[in-house]
Biopython code that builds the backbone (N, CA, C, O; Angstrom):
import numpy as np
from Bio.PDB.StructureBuilder import StructureBuilder

atoms = [
    (1, "MET", "N", (183.737, 137.218, 144.114)),
    (1, "MET", "CA", (184.612, 136.070, 143.995)),
    (1, "MET", "C", (185.575, 135.996, 145.178)),
    (1, "MET", "O", (185.899, 134.906, 145.651)),
    (2, "ALA", "N", (186.026, 137.138, 145.650)),
    (2, "ALA", "CA", (186.925, 137.127, 146.806)),
    (2, "ALA", "C", (186.203, 136.604, 148.040)),
    (2, "ALA", "O", (186.792, 135.891, 148.852)),
    (3, "ALA", "N", (184.942, 136.954, 148.180)),
    (3, "ALA", "CA", (184.176, 136.467, 149.331)),
    (3, "ALA", "C", (184.019, 134.954, 149.273)),
    (3, "ALA", "O", (184.023, 134.301, 150.317)),
    (4, "LEU", "N", (183.883, 134.382, 148.085)),
    (4, "LEU", "CA", (183.780, 132.921, 147.969)),
    (4, "LEU", "C", (185.068, 132.236, 148.401)),
    (4, "LEU", "O", (185.034, 131.116, 148.911)),
    (5, "LEU", "N", (186.195, 132.895, 148.203)),
    (5, "LEU", "CA", (187.471, 132.319, 148.613)),
    (5, "LEU", "C", (187.648, 132.296, 150.131)),
    (5, "LEU", "O", (188.568, 131.653, 150.637)),
    (6, "SER", "N", (186.797, 132.975, 150.841)),
    (6, "SER", "CA", (186.935, 133.016, 152.300)),
    (6, "SER", "C", (186.287, 131.817, 152.987)),
    (6, "SER", "O", (186.411, 131.668, 154.203)),
    (7, "ARG", "N", (185.606, 130.968, 152.241)),
    (7, "ARG", "CA", (184.952, 129.804, 152.843)),
    (7, "ARG", "C", (185.995, 128.829, 153.386)),
    (7, "ARG", "O", (187.001, 128.578, 152.722)),
    (8, "PRO", "N", (185.780, 128.284, 154.559)),
    (8, "PRO", "CA", (186.740, 127.325, 155.122)),
    (8, "PRO", "C", (186.611, 125.959, 154.455)),
    (8, "PRO", "O", (185.533, 125.567, 154.010)),
    (9, "GLY", "N", (187.724, 125.251, 154.397)),
    (9, "GLY", "CA", (187.721, 123.866, 153.952)),
    (9, "GLY", "C", (187.627, 123.646, 152.456)),
    (9, "GLY", "O", (187.268, 122.547, 152.033)),
    (10, "ILE", "N", (187.934, 124.646, 151.631)),
    (10, "ILE", "CA", (187.878, 124.415, 150.190)),
    (10, "ILE", "C", (189.193, 123.793, 149.737)),
    (10, "ILE", "O", (190.250, 124.073, 150.303)),
    (11, "ASN", "N", (189.119, 122.954, 148.721)),
    (11, "ASN", "CA", (190.321, 122.233, 148.282)),
    (11, "ASN", "C", (191.126, 123.050, 147.270)),
    (11, "ASN", "O", (190.704, 124.122, 146.835)),
    (12, "TYR", "N", (192.277, 122.524, 146.914)),
    (12, "TYR", "CA", (193.234, 123.225, 146.056)),
    (12, "TYR", "C", (192.645, 123.548, 144.688)),
    (12, "TYR", "O", (192.801, 124.670, 144.206)),
    (13, "LEU", "N", (191.978, 122.601, 144.057)),
    (13, "LEU", "CA", (191.416, 122.843, 142.727)),
    (13, "LEU", "C", (190.313, 123.897, 142.765)),
    (13, "LEU", "O", (190.180, 124.698, 141.839)),
    (14, "THR", "N", (189.534, 123.895, 143.822)),
    (14, "THR", "CA", (188.494, 124.917, 143.967)),
    (14, "THR", "C", (189.120, 126.296, 144.116)),
    (14, "THR", "O", (188.641, 127.272, 143.538)),
    (15, "VAL", "N", (190.196, 126.369, 144.896)),
    (15, "VAL", "CA", (190.894, 127.651, 145.052)),
    (15, "VAL", "C", (191.442, 128.108, 143.705)),
    (15, "VAL", "O", (191.317, 129.283, 143.358)),
    (16, "LEU", "N", (192.048, 127.201, 142.942)),
    (16, "LEU", "CA", (192.570, 127.568, 141.616)),
    (16, "LEU", "C", (191.467, 128.105, 140.718)),
    (16, "LEU", "O", (191.634, 129.143, 140.077)),
    (17, "ALA", "N", (190.351, 127.407, 140.668)),
    (17, "ALA", "CA", (189.240, 127.833, 139.810)),
    (17, "ALA", "C", (188.692, 129.181, 140.274)),
    (17, "ALA", "O", (188.396, 130.050, 139.453)),
    (18, "GLN", "N", (188.559, 129.353, 141.577)),
    (18, "GLN", "CA", (188.015, 130.612, 142.076)),
    (18, "GLN", "C", (188.990, 131.772, 141.886)),
    (18, "GLN", "O", (188.557, 132.902, 141.661)),
    (19, "LEU", "N", (190.295, 131.517, 141.971)),
    (19, "LEU", "CA", (191.271, 132.572, 141.689)),
    (19, "LEU", "C", (191.216, 132.976, 140.219)),
    (19, "LEU", "O", (191.333, 134.157, 139.895)),
    (20, "ALA", "N", (191.037, 131.997, 139.327)),
    (20, "ALA", "CA", (190.900, 132.302, 137.903)),
    (20, "ALA", "C", (189.638, 133.144, 137.670)),
    (20, "ALA", "O", (189.670, 134.119, 136.919)),
    (21, "LEU", "N", (188.541, 132.768, 138.310)),
    (21, "LEU", "CA", (187.304, 133.541, 138.171)),
    (21, "LEU", "C", (187.435, 134.924, 138.798)),
    (21, "LEU", "O", (186.824, 135.881, 138.322)),
    (22, "LEU", "N", (188.224, 135.036, 139.859)),
    (22, "LEU", "CA", (188.485, 136.340, 140.460)),
    (22, "LEU", "C", (189.215, 137.245, 139.463)),
    (22, "LEU", "O", (188.926, 138.439, 139.376)),
    (23, "GLY", "N", (190.153, 136.677, 138.721)),
    (23, "GLY", "CA", (190.844, 137.449, 137.681)),
    (23, "GLY", "C", (189.899, 137.911, 136.588)),
    (23, "GLY", "O", (189.990, 139.049, 136.127)),
    (24, "VAL", "N", (188.989, 137.034, 136.169)),
    (24, "VAL", "CA", (187.998, 137.413, 135.157)),
    (24, "VAL", "C", (187.085, 138.510, 135.701)),
    (24, "VAL", "O", (186.803, 139.486, 135.007)),
    (25, "ALA", "N", (186.627, 138.351, 136.936)),
    (25, "ALA", "CA", (185.764, 139.360, 137.551)),
    (25, "ALA", "C", (186.507, 140.692, 137.682)),
    (25, "ALA", "O", (185.916, 141.756, 137.501)),
    (26, "GLY", "N", (187.796, 140.630, 137.997)),
    (26, "GLY", "CA", (188.599, 141.851, 138.062)),
    (26, "GLY", "C", (188.665, 142.554, 136.720)),
    (26, "GLY", "O", (188.678, 143.783, 136.654)),
    (27, "GLY", "N", (188.707, 141.770, 135.644)),
    (27, "GLY", "CA", (188.690, 142.360, 134.307)),
    (27, "GLY", "C", (187.396, 143.100, 134.032)),
    (27, "GLY", "O", (187.410, 144.166, 133.417)),
    (28, "PHE", "N", (186.268, 142.544, 134.484)),
    (28, "PHE", "CA", (184.991, 143.213, 134.306)),
    (28, "PHE", "C", (184.910, 144.488, 135.140)),
    (28, "PHE", "O", (184.086, 145.360, 134.863)),
    (29, "PHE", "N", (185.751, 144.599, 136.146)),
    (29, "PHE", "CA", (185.796, 145.791, 136.994)),
    (29, "PHE", "C", (186.714, 146.848, 136.385)),
    (29, "PHE", "O", (186.366, 148.028, 136.349)),
    (30, "VAL", "N", (187.887, 146.427, 135.906)),
    (30, "VAL", "CA", (188.904, 147.402, 135.523)),
    (30, "VAL", "C", (188.813, 147.820, 134.056)),
    (30, "VAL", "O", (189.162, 148.955, 133.732)),
    (31, "VAL", "N", (188.364, 146.954, 133.169)),
    (31, "VAL", "CA", (188.329, 147.306, 131.744)),
    (31, "VAL", "C", (187.390, 148.483, 131.475)),
    (31, "VAL", "O", (187.801, 149.419, 130.789)),
    (32, "PRO", "N", (186.147, 148.487, 131.979)),
    (32, "PRO", "CA", (185.300, 149.658, 131.737)),
    (32, "PRO", "C", (185.853, 150.940, 132.370)),
    (32, "PRO", "O", (185.704, 152.024, 131.806)),
    (33, "VAL", "N", (186.484, 150.818, 133.528)),
    (33, "VAL", "CA", (187.071, 152.006, 134.163)),
    (33, "VAL", "C", (188.185, 152.565, 133.279)),
    (33, "VAL", "O", (188.246, 153.774, 133.055)),
    (34, "ASN", "N", (189.062, 151.701, 132.777)),
    (34, "ASN", "CA", (190.141, 152.162, 131.904)),
    (34, "ASN", "C", (189.611, 152.720, 130.588)),
    (34, "ASN", "O", (190.146, 153.702, 130.074)),
    (35, "ALA", "N", (188.566, 152.104, 130.036)),
    (35, "ALA", "CA", (187.974, 152.621, 128.804)),
    (35, "ALA", "C", (187.396, 154.014, 129.025)),
    (35, "ALA", "O", (187.527, 154.889, 128.170)),
    (36, "LEU", "N", (186.761, 154.214, 130.165)),
    (36, "LEU", "CA", (186.199, 155.524, 130.480)),
    (36, "LEU", "C", (187.310, 156.556, 130.662)),
    (36, "LEU", "O", (187.180, 157.697, 130.216)),
    (37, "ILE", "N", (188.398, 156.160, 131.312)),
    (37, "ILE", "CA", (189.531, 157.071, 131.505)),
    (37, "ILE", "C", (190.121, 157.476, 130.164)),
    (37, "ILE", "O", (190.575, 158.610, 130.011)),
    (38, "GLN", "N", (190.124, 156.575, 129.190)),
    (38, "GLN", "CA", (190.689, 156.882, 127.877)),
    (38, "GLN", "C", (189.724, 157.672, 127.000)),
    (38, "GLN", "O", (190.159, 158.371, 126.085)),
    (39, "GLN", "N", (188.426, 157.575, 127.262)),
    (39, "GLN", "CA", (187.448, 158.215, 126.396)),
    (39, "GLN", "C", (186.949, 159.553, 126.930)),
    (39, "GLN", "O", (186.646, 160.440, 126.133)),
    (40, "GLN", "N", (186.851, 159.731, 128.225)),
    (40, "GLN", "CA", (186.236, 160.913, 128.827)),
    (40, "GLN", "C", (187.031, 162.206, 128.627)),
    (40, "GLN", "O", (186.429, 163.208, 128.241)),
    (41, "PRO", "N", (188.343, 162.244, 128.864)),
    (41, "PRO", "CA", (189.048, 163.534, 128.822)),
    (41, "PRO", "C", (189.126, 164.111, 127.408)),
    (41, "PRO", "O", (189.025, 163.397, 126.411)),
    (42, "ARG", "N", (189.308, 165.425, 127.365)),
    (42, "ARG", "CA", (189.544, 166.090, 126.077)),
    (42, "ARG", "C", (190.871, 165.593, 125.518)),
    (42, "ARG", "O", (191.743, 165.179, 126.281)),
    (43, "PRO", "N", (191.037, 165.627, 124.196)),
    (43, "PRO", "CA", (192.269, 165.088, 123.589)),
    (43, "PRO", "C", (193.560, 165.670, 124.158)),
    (43, "PRO", "O", (194.550, 164.952, 124.296)),
    (44, "GLU", "N", (193.561, 166.965, 124.489)),
    (44, "GLU", "CA", (194.795, 167.568, 125.004)),
    (44, "GLU", "C", (195.089, 167.164, 126.445)),
    (44, "GLU", "O", (196.202, 167.380, 126.926)),
    (45, "GLU", "N", (194.118, 166.584, 127.141)),
    (45, "GLU", "CA", (194.321, 166.140, 128.525)),
    (45, "GLU", "C", (194.338, 164.630, 128.681)),
    (45, "GLU", "O", (194.509, 164.125, 129.791)),
    (46, "LYS", "N", (194.165, 163.910, 127.598)),
    (46, "LYS", "CA", (194.043, 162.451, 127.672)),
    (46, "LYS", "C", (195.301, 161.798, 128.237)),
    (46, "LYS", "O", (195.204, 160.927, 129.101)),
    (47, "GLY", "N", (196.464, 162.199, 127.770)),
    (47, "GLY", "CA", (197.718, 161.622, 128.267)),
    (47, "GLY", "C", (197.914, 161.851, 129.750)),
    (47, "GLY", "O", (198.362, 160.964, 130.476)),
    (48, "ARG", "N", (197.572, 163.053, 130.195)),
    (48, "ARG", "CA", (197.702, 163.373, 131.611)),
    (48, "ARG", "C", (196.749, 162.526, 132.457)),
    (48, "ARG", "O", (197.129, 162.047, 133.526)),
    (49, "ALA", "N", (195.519, 162.339, 131.983)),
    (49, "ALA", "CA", (194.539, 161.542, 132.732)),
    (49, "ALA", "C", (194.984, 160.081, 132.836)),
    (49, "ALA", "O", (194.863, 159.468, 133.897)),
    (50, "ILE", "N", (195.493, 159.529, 131.746)),
    (50, "ILE", "CA", (195.974, 158.150, 131.766)),
    (50, "ILE", "C", (197.176, 158.023, 132.694)),
    (50, "ILE", "O", (197.291, 157.049, 133.438)),
    (51, "ALA", "N", (198.077, 159.013, 132.649)),
    (51, "ALA", "CA", (199.256, 158.981, 133.516)),
    (51, "ALA", "C", (198.867, 159.042, 134.993)),
    (51, "ALA", "O", (199.435, 158.324, 135.815)),
    (52, "VAL", "N", (197.913, 159.888, 135.326)),
    (52, "VAL", "CA", (197.473, 159.993, 136.725)),
    (52, "VAL", "C", (196.822, 158.687, 137.173)),
    (52, "VAL", "O", (197.054, 158.226, 138.291)),
    (53, "ALA", "N", (196.003, 158.087, 136.294)),
    (53, "ALA", "CA", (195.363, 156.814, 136.641)),
    (53, "ALA", "C", (196.418, 155.733, 136.887)),
    (53, "ALA", "O", (196.305, 154.962, 137.840)),
    (54, "ASN", "N", (197.434, 155.676, 136.037)),
    (54, "ASN", "CA", (198.508, 154.699, 136.235)),
    (54, "ASN", "C", (199.293, 154.986, 137.512)),
    (54, "ASN", "O", (199.648, 154.061, 138.243)),
    (55, "LEU", "N", (199.565, 156.253, 137.782)),
    (55, "LEU", "CA", (200.277, 156.618, 139.006)),
    (55, "LEU", "C", (199.495, 156.172, 140.232)),
    (55, "LEU", "O", (200.064, 155.593, 141.157)),
    (56, "LEU", "N", (198.188, 156.440, 140.245)),
    (56, "LEU", "CA", (197.377, 156.036, 141.389)),
    (56, "LEU", "C", (197.335, 154.518, 141.543)),
    (56, "LEU", "O", (197.334, 154.008, 142.663)),
    (57, "SER", "N", (197.302, 153.800, 140.430)),
    (57, "SER", "CA", (197.319, 152.336, 140.505)),
    (57, "SER", "C", (198.611, 151.838, 141.131)),
    (57, "SER", "O", (198.591, 150.967, 142.001)),
    (58, "PHE", "N", (199.730, 152.389, 140.691)),
    (58, "PHE", "CA", (201.008, 151.926, 141.216)),
    (58, "PHE", "C", (201.254, 152.397, 142.640)),
    (58, "PHE", "O", (201.951, 151.718, 143.395)),
    (59, "VAL", "N", (200.702, 153.538, 143.027)),
    (59, "VAL", "CA", (200.783, 153.958, 144.430)),
    (59, "VAL", "C", (200.018, 152.957, 145.295)),
    (59, "VAL", "O", (200.473, 152.595, 146.380)),
    (60, "GLY", "N", (198.858, 152.512, 144.815)),
    (60, "GLY", "CA", (198.104, 151.494, 145.547)),
    (60, "GLY", "C", (198.881, 150.205, 145.701)),
    (60, "GLY", "O", (198.862, 149.587, 146.766)),
    (61, "VAL", "N", (199.574, 149.791, 144.632)),
    (61, "VAL", "CA", (200.399, 148.581, 144.712)),
    (61, "VAL", "C", (201.551, 148.793, 145.690)),
    (61, "VAL", "O", (201.894, 147.891, 146.454)),
    (62, "ALA", "N", (202.145, 149.979, 145.665)),
    (62, "ALA", "CA", (203.274, 150.256, 146.551)),
    (62, "ALA", "C", (202.842, 150.334, 148.018)),
    (62, "ALA", "O", (203.638, 150.047, 148.913)),
    (63, "LEU", "N", (201.583, 150.722, 148.269)),
    (63, "LEU", "CA", (201.092, 150.821, 149.643)),
    (63, "LEU", "C", (200.638, 149.475, 150.199)),
    (63, "LEU", "O", (200.326, 149.377, 151.386)),
    (64, "GLN", "N", (200.595, 148.453, 149.380)),
    (64, "GLN", "CA", (200.135, 147.145, 149.840)),
    (64, "GLN", "C", (200.933, 146.621, 151.026)),
    (64, "GLN", "O", (200.327, 146.084, 151.953)),
    (65, "PRO", "N", (202.266, 146.746, 151.051)),
    (65, "PRO", "CA", (202.981, 146.262, 152.249)),
    (65, "PRO", "C", (202.544, 146.960, 153.525)),
    (65, "PRO", "O", (202.531, 146.341, 154.589)),
    (66, "LEU", "N", (202.186, 148.241, 153.442)),
    (66, "LEU", "CA", (201.698, 148.936, 154.627)),
    (66, "LEU", "C", (200.360, 148.370, 155.080)),
    (66, "LEU", "O", (200.122, 148.215, 156.278)),
    (67, "ALA", "N", (199.492, 148.063, 154.133)),
    (67, "ALA", "CA", (198.200, 147.462, 154.486)),
    (67, "ALA", "C", (198.408, 146.087, 155.107)),
    (67, "ALA", "O", (197.739, 145.727, 156.076)),
    (68, "GLN", "N", (199.337, 145.323, 154.545)),
    (68, "GLN", "CA", (199.620, 143.998, 155.095)),
    (68, "GLN", "C", (200.195, 144.119, 156.511)),
    (68, "GLN", "O", (199.822, 143.353, 157.399)),
    (69, "TYR", "N", (201.088, 145.063, 156.719)),
    (69, "TYR", "CA", (201.653, 145.284, 158.042)),
    (69, "TYR", "C", (200.558, 145.672, 159.035)),
    (69, "TYR", "O", (200.529, 145.180, 160.163)),
    (70, "ALA", "N", (199.654, 146.562, 158.604)),
    (70, "ALA", "CA", (198.562, 146.986, 159.482)),
    (70, "ALA", "C", (197.675, 145.802, 159.854)),
    (70, "ALA", "O", (197.267, 145.666, 161.007)),
    (71, "MET", "N", (197.377, 144.942, 158.873)),
    (71, "MET", "CA", (196.555, 143.771, 159.178)),
    (71, "MET", "C", (197.262, 142.831, 160.154)),
    (71, "MET", "O", (196.626, 142.244, 161.029)),
    (72, "MET", "N", (198.570, 142.694, 160.000)),
    (72, "MET", "CA", (199.310, 141.823, 160.914)),
    (72, "MET", "C", (199.308, 142.396, 162.329)),
    (72, "MET", "O", (199.230, 141.645, 163.302)),
    (73, "ARG", "N", (199.394, 143.708, 162.448)),
    (73, "ARG", "CA", (199.386, 144.343, 163.762)),
    (73, "ARG", "C", (198.008, 144.287, 164.412)),
    (73, "ARG", "O", (197.893, 144.371, 165.635)),
    (74, "LEU", "N", (196.957, 144.146, 163.596)),
    (74, "LEU", "CA", (195.595, 144.090, 164.126)),
    (74, "LEU", "C", (195.181, 142.666, 164.483)),
    (74, "LEU", "O", (194.003, 142.406, 164.726)),
    (75, "GLY", "N", (196.119, 141.764, 164.516)),
    (75, "GLY", "CA", (195.779, 140.415, 164.947)),
    (75, "GLY", "C", (196.090, 139.342, 163.925)),
    (75, "GLY", "O", (195.621, 138.212, 164.060)),
    (76, "HIS", "N", (196.869, 139.668, 162.908)),
    (76, "HIS", "CA", (197.283, 138.699, 161.891)),
    (76, "HIS", "C", (196.108, 137.838, 161.429)),
    (76, "HIS", "O", (196.011, 136.665, 161.788)),
    (77, "PRO", "N", (195.219, 138.425, 160.633)),
    (77, "PRO", "CA", (194.043, 137.672, 160.206)),
    (77, "PRO", "C", (194.428, 136.484, 159.335)),
    (77, "PRO", "O", (195.433, 136.516, 158.625)),
    (78, "ASN", "N", (193.627, 135.454, 159.399)),
    (78, "ASN", "CA", (193.889, 134.304, 158.541)),
    (78, "ASN", "C", (193.501, 134.662, 157.103)),
    (78, "ASN", "O", (192.799, 135.650, 156.887)),
    (79, "PRO", "N", (193.942, 133.882, 156.126)),
    (79, "PRO", "CA", (193.692, 134.236, 154.718)),
    (79, "PRO", "C", (192.221, 134.438, 154.386)),
    (79, "PRO", "O", (191.895, 135.268, 153.538)),
    (80, "SER", "N", (191.326, 133.699, 155.033)),
    (80, "SER", "CA", (189.917, 133.880, 154.704)),
    (80, "SER", "C", (189.442, 135.284, 155.065)),
    (80, "SER", "O", (188.632, 135.865, 154.343)),
    (81, "ARG", "N", (189.932, 135.831, 156.163)),
    (81, "ARG", "CA", (189.556, 137.200, 156.529)),
    (81, "ARG", "C", (190.136, 138.215, 155.550)),
    (81, "ARG", "O", (189.503, 139.228, 155.254)),
    (82, "VAL", "N", (191.336, 137.945, 155.050)),
    (82, "VAL", "CA", (191.932, 138.852, 154.074)),
    (82, "VAL", "C", (191.061, 138.903, 152.821)),
    (82, "VAL", "O", (190.862, 139.977, 152.254)),
    (83, "PHE", "N", (190.539, 137.756, 152.382)),
    (83, "PHE", "CA", (189.658, 137.741, 151.215)),
    (83, "PHE", "C", (188.353, 138.465, 151.507)),
    (83, "PHE", "O", (187.822, 139.141, 150.626)),
    (84, "VAL", "N", (187.824, 138.344, 152.710)),
    (84, "VAL", "CA", (186.604, 139.072, 153.079)),
    (84, "VAL", "C", (186.870, 140.578, 153.071)),
    (84, "VAL", "O", (186.042, 141.352, 152.592)),
    (85, "ILE", "N", (188.018, 140.992, 153.598)),
    (85, "ILE", "CA", (188.386, 142.414, 153.592)),
    (85, "ILE", "C", (188.509, 142.914, 152.154)),
    (85, "ILE", "O", (188.021, 143.996, 151.826)),
    (86, "ALA", "N", (189.164, 142.124, 151.296)),
    (86, "ALA", "CA", (189.306, 142.511, 149.890)),
    (86, "ALA", "C", (187.949, 142.604, 149.210)),
    (86, "ALA", "O", (187.710, 143.526, 148.430)),
    (87, "ALA", "N", (187.056, 141.659, 149.494)),
    (87, "ALA", "CA", (185.716, 141.697, 148.905)),
    (87, "ALA", "C", (184.958, 142.935, 149.362)),
    (87, "ALA", "O", (184.291, 143.585, 148.558)),
    (88, "ALA", "N", (185.054, 143.266, 150.644)),
    (88, "ALA", "CA", (184.361, 144.443, 151.171)),
    (88, "ALA", "C", (184.912, 145.727, 150.554)),
    (88, "ALA", "O", (184.150, 146.632, 150.213)),
    (89, "MET", "N", (186.229, 145.806, 150.411)),
    (89, "MET", "CA", (186.826, 146.998, 149.810)),
    (89, "MET", "C", (186.427, 147.131, 148.341)),
    (89, "MET", "O", (186.181, 148.238, 147.863)),
    (90, "THR", "N", (186.363, 146.010, 147.627)),
    (90, "THR", "CA", (185.949, 146.049, 146.226)),
    (90, "THR", "C", (184.496, 146.480, 146.097)),
    (90, "THR", "O", (184.158, 147.278, 145.223)),
    (91, "LEU", "N", (183.642, 145.959, 146.957)),
    (91, "LEU", "CA", (182.235, 146.357, 146.946)),
    (91, "LEU", "C", (182.095, 147.843, 147.246)),
    (91, "LEU", "O", (181.332, 148.542, 146.579)),
    (92, "LEU", "N", (182.824, 148.325, 148.241)),
    (92, "LEU", "CA", (182.791, 149.744, 148.580)),
    (92, "LEU", "C", (183.245, 150.599, 147.397)),
    (92, "LEU", "O", (182.619, 151.614, 147.092)),
    (93, "MET", "N", (184.320, 150.200, 146.735)),
    (93, "MET", "CA", (184.813, 150.964, 145.588)),
    (93, "MET", "C", (183.811, 150.936, 144.440)),
    (93, "MET", "O", (183.640, 151.936, 143.743)),
    (94, "GLY", "N", (183.152, 149.803, 144.240)),
    (94, "GLY", "CA", (182.127, 149.720, 143.199)),
    (94, "GLY", "C", (180.969, 150.668, 143.476)),
    (94, "GLY", "O", (180.452, 151.304, 142.557)),
    (95, "ILE", "N", (180.565, 150.764, 144.725)),
    (95, "ILE", "CA", (179.481, 151.689, 145.096)),
    (95, "ILE", "C", (179.913, 153.136, 144.886)),
    (95, "ILE", "O", (179.145, 153.954, 144.378)),
    (96, "ILE", "N", (181.145, 153.446, 145.281)),
    (96, "ILE", "CA", (181.657, 154.806, 145.087)),
    (96, "ILE", "C", (181.701, 155.147, 143.605)),
    (96, "ILE", "O", (181.278, 156.232, 143.207)),
    (97, "LEU", "N", (182.210, 154.227, 142.781)),
    (97, "LEU", "CA", (182.263, 154.480, 141.340)),
    (97, "LEU", "C", (180.873, 154.611, 140.739)),
    (97, "LEU", "O", (180.663, 155.437, 139.851)),
    (98, "ALA", "N", (179.923, 153.814, 141.205)),
    (98, "ALA", "CA", (178.556, 153.897, 140.682)),
    (98, "ALA", "C", (177.945, 155.261, 140.983)),
    (98, "ALA", "O", (177.188, 155.796, 140.172)),
    (99, "ARG", "N", (178.265, 155.816, 142.127)),
    (99, "ARG", "CA", (177.723, 157.133, 142.476)),
    (99, "ARG", "C", (178.447, 158.262, 141.747)),
    (99, "ARG", "O", (177.825, 159.243, 141.342)),
    (100, "MET", "N", (179.767, 158.121, 141.582)),
    (100, "MET", "CA", (180.544, 159.177, 140.937)),
    (100, "MET", "C", (180.392, 159.167, 139.423)),
    (100, "MET", "O", (180.345, 160.225, 138.795)),
    (101, "LEU", "N", (180.314, 157.974, 138.832)),
    (101, "LEU", "CA", (180.291, 157.840, 137.377)),
    (101, "LEU", "C", (179.117, 156.973, 136.931)),
    (101, "LEU", "O", (179.316, 155.813, 136.570)),
    (102, "PRO", "N", (177.911, 157.507, 136.949)),
    (102, "PRO", "CA", (176.765, 156.675, 136.575)),
    (102, "PRO", "C", (176.824, 156.183, 135.131)),
    (102, "PRO", "O", (176.187, 155.184, 134.800)),
    (103, "GLU", "N", (177.577, 156.866, 134.266)),
    (103, "GLU", "CA", (177.689, 156.433, 132.869)),
    (103, "GLU", "C", (178.591, 155.214, 132.699)),
    (103, "GLU", "O", (178.646, 154.630, 131.617)),
    (104, "LEU", "N", (179.293, 154.828, 133.754)),
    (104, "LEU", "CA", (180.208, 153.690, 133.677)),
    (104, "LEU", "C", (179.468, 152.369, 133.525)),
    (104, "LEU", "O", (179.929, 151.498, 132.787)),
    (105, "TRP", "N", (178.344, 152.193, 134.196)),
    (105, "TRP", "CA", (177.678, 150.889, 134.220)),
    (105, "TRP", "C", (177.002, 150.532, 132.911)),
    (105, "TRP", "O", (177.092, 149.372, 132.508)),
    (106, "PRO", "N", (176.320, 151.455, 132.206)),
    (106, "PRO", "CA", (175.827, 151.075, 130.876)),
    (106, "PRO", "C", (176.968, 150.728, 129.923)),
    (106, "PRO", "O", (176.826, 149.860, 129.062)),
    (107, "ARG", "N", (178.104, 151.417, 130.086)),
    (107, "ARG", "CA", (179.274, 151.125, 129.253)),
    (107, "ARG", "C", (179.795, 149.712, 129.530)),
    (107, "ARG", "O", (180.269, 149.034, 128.618)),
    (108, "THR", "N", (179.709, 149.276, 130.772)),
    (108, "THR", "CA", (180.108, 147.915, 131.122)),
    (108, "THR", "C", (179.242, 146.909, 130.390)),
    (108, "THR", "O", (179.742, 145.912, 129.869)),
    (109, "LEU", "N", (177.940, 147.167, 130.350)),
    (109, "LEU", "CA", (177.040, 146.256, 129.642)),
    (109, "LEU", "C", (177.304, 146.269, 128.150)),
    (109, "LEU", "O", (177.209, 145.227, 127.502)),
    (110, "ASP", "N", (177.636, 147.440, 127.581)),
    (110, "ASP", "CA", (177.989, 147.491, 126.159)),
    (110, "ASP", "C", (179.212, 146.631, 125.880)),
    (110, "ASP", "O", (179.261, 145.927, 124.871)),
    (111, "TRP", "N", (180.207, 146.684, 126.776)),
    (111, "TRP", "CA", (181.433, 145.910, 126.577)),
    (111, "TRP", "C", (181.143, 144.418, 126.613)),
    (111, "TRP", "O", (181.737, 143.660, 125.847)),
    (112, "THR", "N", (180.247, 143.983, 127.483)),
    (112, "THR", "CA", (179.975, 142.552, 127.580)),
    (112, "THR", "C", (179.167, 142.050, 126.396)),
    (112, "THR", "O", (179.252, 140.869, 126.058)),
    (113, "ARG", "N", (178.394, 142.904, 125.762)),
    (113, "ARG", "CA", (177.633, 142.488, 124.580)),
    (113, "ARG", "C", (178.493, 142.452, 123.332)),
    (113, "ARG", "O", (178.133, 141.802, 122.351)),
    (114, "LEU", "N", (179.630, 143.145, 123.356)),
    (114, "LEU", "CA", (180.559, 143.210, 122.224)),
    (114, "LEU", "C", (179.836, 143.606, 120.940)),
    (114, "LEU", "O", (179.862, 142.882, 119.945)),
    (115, "ARG", "N", (179.204, 144.746, 120.984)),
    (115, "ARG", "CA", (178.520, 145.268, 119.807)),
    (115, "ARG", "C", (179.526, 145.516, 118.704)),
    (115, "ARG", "O", (180.708, 145.701, 118.993)),
    (116, "PRO", "N", (179.098, 145.527, 117.444)),
    (116, "PRO", "CA", (180.038, 145.740, 116.335)),
    (116, "PRO", "C", (180.828, 147.037, 116.438)),
    (116, "PRO", "O", (181.966, 147.095, 115.971)),
    (117, "ARG", "N", (180.251, 148.087, 117.040)),
    (117, "ARG", "CA", (180.975, 149.354, 117.155)),
    (117, "ARG", "C", (181.946, 149.354, 118.325)),
    (117, "ARG", "O", (182.785, 150.248, 118.434)),
    (118, "ALA", "N", (181.839, 148.365, 119.196)),
    (118, "ALA", "CA", (182.708, 148.315, 120.378)),
    (118, "ALA", "C", (184.064, 147.734, 119.999)),
    (118, "ALA", "O", (184.161, 146.836, 119.162)),
    (119, "THR", "N", (185.095, 148.256, 120.622)),
    (119, "THR", "CA", (186.436, 147.711, 120.429)),
    (119, "THR", "C", (187.015, 147.370, 121.785)),
    (119, "THR", "O", (186.680, 147.991, 122.793)),
    (120, "LEU", "N", (187.874, 146.388, 121.798)),
    (120, "LEU", "CA", (188.523, 146.001, 123.051)),
    (120, "LEU", "C", (189.910, 146.570, 123.100)),
    (120, "LEU", "O", (190.630, 146.360, 124.077)),
]
sb = StructureBuilder()
sb.init_structure("model")
sb.init_model(0)
sb.init_chain("A")
sb.init_seg("    ")
for serial, (resi, resn, name, xyz) in enumerate(atoms, 1):
    if name == "N":
        sb.init_residue(resn, " ", resi, " ")
    sb.init_atom(name, np.array(xyz, "f"), 0.0, 1.0, " ", f" {name:<3s}", serial, name[0])
structure = sb.get_structure()
């Protein structure tokens, strides 16, 4: 979805719709990861695992100004390039997660089917 936002000449309503779809796509990325983080650890380590995951998420948010500064120093890319960079980074992270956690992807499909035993 981020790569679609990089197309030149799209109008305001298209950008709004694609940003909404980007949020939905982000949910399909993050919900299974969070479910796995909550289910995988032993009960005595579950709180620690969730805390570390939250810490890493907020460190990433806190480092965003540094990434933005670096992009500006590398030639101040236009917004379409920023969306392409975001799409490439998301694809790279998806590949890394697929290799590290092969059990994550069947779980993603279970979540989308909303089986009776599944909870959100």
